[in-house]
C-alpha positions, -999 to +999 in steps of 0.1 A: -029-058-089-014-085-064-035-099-034-018-112-004-039-142+010-072-157+001-084-149-033-110-118-039-142-134-041-156-133-079-118-123-093-102-155-091-079-142-122-063-117-099-026-128-090-022-141-055+003-152-030-003-172+001+003-154+034+028-170+054+017-147+083+051-130+092+037-097+087+035-070+062+069-060+058+082-097+049+050-101+027+060-066+007+096-081+004+087-118-005+060-099-036+092-078-045+117-109-050+088-125-071+071-093-090+082-096-124+060-065-139+076-032-143+057-001-128+065+035-122+050+030-089+028+005-068+003+014-046+004-007-016-029-004+002-042-025+029-077-045+023-092-027+051-083+010+038-119+009+019-127+048+022-109+053-008-132+073-036-119+071-071-112+110-074-097+112-039-070+083-051-066+101-084-056+131-065-033+112-042-017+095-072-014+129-087+004+144-059+025+114-055+035+115-089+046+154-085+068+143-052+086+118-069+083+115-107+107+089-115+096+065-087+127+065-068+109+069-032+081+054-014+053+083-012+035+079+021+010+103+038+018+119+070-009+119+095-013+133+126+027+130+124+030+097+114+039+084+080+013+058+062+031+031+044+002+017+038-020+034+012+015+048-003+028+049-035+061+027-039+084+037-065+088+010-091+124+014-089+125+003-051+116-034-055+150-050-056+162-033-023+129-042-008+134-080-017+166-076-001+157-062+031+157-083+064+131-058+080+099-073+099+084-039+112+067-022+080+077+015+096+115+002+099+112-012+062+098+020+051+120+042+065+150+019+052+142+032+016+142+068+003+106+083+015+087+110+005+059+125+032+035+145+023+005+161+044-027+144+033-065+141+044-070+113+069-101+098+058-088+076+031-063+061+050-086+053+081-088+012+082-120-008+094-101-035+119-135-051+126-161-064+104-186-044+122-177-010+114-166-022+078-202-035+071-216-003+085-194+016+060-206-006+032-243+001+043-239+037+040-216+038+011-227+008-009 
């Protein structure tokens, strides 16, 4: 796990780096340039995609592995005809290309790399963009 921005409360041991507010595409490129861990794939998820349940994530990960067993692509969900880079699995072999990318827009960055787009259920990918909706979800599910 890598945290962009402020430390997670109560989890100071999690590796993090500062958010220079140049957008998620540049943050991913900066992370890829600095990442030393080797992994077959990385789950790239936004902090406000809070609806992921363990069973759903395991199922999504298994689908990503089936679609891209060697970690050569960015596996993304197709939601209403739109690919969703956030919440997708980035193949570990793509870090060097990601680190060199000049893209400043997340969708363009994702399109510049090999992709596998899979149909998936919308719910776990829904972001909570305001505190009120996140807090309501936490009251129901916390």
